[in-house]
N, C-alpha and C positions, 0 to 999 in steps of 0.2 A: 696566151696570157702571160705577161710578165710576173716576176715575184712581187713586185709592188701592186700591181693590180690584184693578185690573189690575197696579198695581206689586207688591203683595202676593202675587198669583197668580203673576207672574213669578218672584219670589223663591222660593215654595214649590216651583215646578216645577223650578227649578235645583238645589234642595236634595233633590229626590225625595221630598217630603213633601206631605201635605194640610192639616196644621194640626190634624187631629182625632185624631192619635195619642195614646193614654192616656199613654205615659211623657212626651211632650212637654208635655201639659196639666199632668201632676203636677208636673213640673219648674218650670213657670211659677208654679203655686200655691204651691209650697214657697218659691220665691224671694220671693213677695210675702209670704208669712207670716213668713219669717225675715229680712226686710231689717233691717239695723243701724239703731238710732235715731241722730239726729244729736246734736250737742252740746246738752246740757240745763243751762241756767243753775242755779246752786246757790241762788239767792235764793228759789226756790220750793220746795226741798227743806228744809221746816221742819216743826214740829209742827202738829197741827190748830188749836190756838188761834192760833198764829202765822200760820197761813194766812188765817184770818179777818181778823186785824189788817192783814196785807199787802194783801188784797183791798180792804179798806175805804180804806186809803191811797191805793191806786192808782185806785180808782173815783172817790174825792172828788177827786183830783188832776185828773180830766178832768171835772169839774162835775157829776158824778152825786151824789146824796144816798144815804146809807145808814142803815138802821135794823136794829136785832136784836130779835126776839122770841124767847120761850121755847117757845112751842107753836103750832100751826097755827091755832087759833081766835084768837090774838092778832092775827092778820094783819087782821082785821076792824077792830079798834080802831085800828091803826096806819094803815090805809087812810083811815079816817074822819078821824083827826088830821090826815093829809097834806093831805086836800082842804080841810078847814076852815081850816087855818093858811095855805093858799095862796089862800084865797077862791075856790075852784073849785065847780062845780055838783056836787050829790050824785048823780052818775050814773056808771056803769062799763059799759065794753063789755069781754067776756071770752069766751073759747072754752068748751069743755066739759071741760077738763082735770079728771079725777076728783079730783086733789089740791086743787082750788079749790072743786069742786061741792059738798062737804060743809059749807062755811063758811055759818054762820047770820048773815045780814044784818038780821034783824028788829029788832035793838035799835037800829038806826041808820035814818036817812032815806035811805039810799043806794038808788038804783034800779039794778038789775043786769040787763042784757040780754046775750044770748049770740049768738055768730056773728062772721063776719069784718066788719071795718069797711068802711063805705062812703065813709068820708072825713069824715062829720059827726060823729064822736064826739071829744069833748074829752078824755075820760079812757079809757085802755085799761089792762087788768090781764092779765098773762101769768104763766106758770110757767116758769122757765128750765130747760133740760136739765141744765146745768151752768155752770161758770165757770172762769176762769183767774186765779189770785191774782196772778200775777207782773205782769199787765198791767191788772187790774181789768175784765176782759172777760167778758160774758155770752154764753153759747151758747144759741140759741134754734132749735129745730127745727120745721119746718113741719107743719101737718096741722091737723084740727078741733079737736084739744084746744087748740092755741095757734096761731090763724091768723097767718100772716105779715103780713097788713095791719096788725094791732095793733102790731107793731114799728115801723111808719112813718107811719101816718096820723093817729092821735090827737096832740094837742099835748102831753099829759102821758102818760107811760108808767111804770106801776107794775109791777115785776117781782119775783115771789117766787122766792127761792133757798134750797134746803135745804142747810145746812152740809155734809152728807155728800155732796153733788153738786159741792163745791168742789175743784179740782185745783190743784196747785202750778204746772203747766206746760201749754203747749198740747199737748205730745205725749201727755201722760196724758189729757187730754180726749178726744182722738181714739182713744185706746185704749179709753175708756169707751163712746164712740159705737159703735165696731166691736163691742164686746162686747154692747151692748144691741140693737142691729140687725143680724141675720144678712144674708148676701148676698141681694140681691134685694128686701129690704124696708127699706132706709135710706129716711130722709125725703128728700123732693124737694130741699129747701133747709135748709141750716144757716146761720143769720145770727150772725155774730160782732159784738157790739155792745159798744163802749167808749165810754161817756159819752153824752150827748144828741147829736143831729145838729148838725153845725157846718160851717162853711165860712169860709175866708179869702180867696176869690176876689176880693172887691172891696177894692182898696187894702190888701191883707193884714190887714184888720180881721176879727177873729173875730167871727161871727154865729151865734148858736145857733137851732136850729130850721129851718136852711136846707132840708134835705131830709128832715126827720122831726121827731120830738118834741123840743121846746125844753128839756123837763124828763124827767130820768130818775131815778126813786126805786126803790131796791132794798131789799127786805125780806128778811133772812137769818133763816131759822128755825134756831135753835141745836138741835143734837142733844142 
């Protein structure tokens, strides 16, 4: 028994309970379910179109680039354009996200491979679970669909975001995540990404790519 278990056992014994009583469990669950939300900034409480504009401004403020497309298949042309204009090799590493699996790359010279990155991939492609407009932040959930390694190891990270998955504030994002993943099936990791990797540790000079991708390109699929 750990020291923590020992302390909790002593508390339960003094209260004359075991901790497994149904009313006590129900009371805890109700408290968690009905916990009041904190202060939510008004800047994210705007129309859907204004949310996209706000997200773009905040994402570009932290050195990410943003493009908008009108349908999923346009993702291919936008990725090809981005790689070409940055003189990057025509190769992509991606997971098995079904939202990306149906894309037809045959009209391009881009070579697409699947699975986690081992650190030797220059370009990664992922699909975001959602995003927060007020800070320009992407929310990436771990799993085979979008391996976490793609968030950190490639030099260039391209992320697809559906407009419908864009939230005004962080609280709404967590509400969506709880609604999507029931108890016991939540993703192991949720990475919140705001712009490309950066560090100012050395003489307070900002360096991009210090601990992850030096470029972050976000493709918003408008509804």
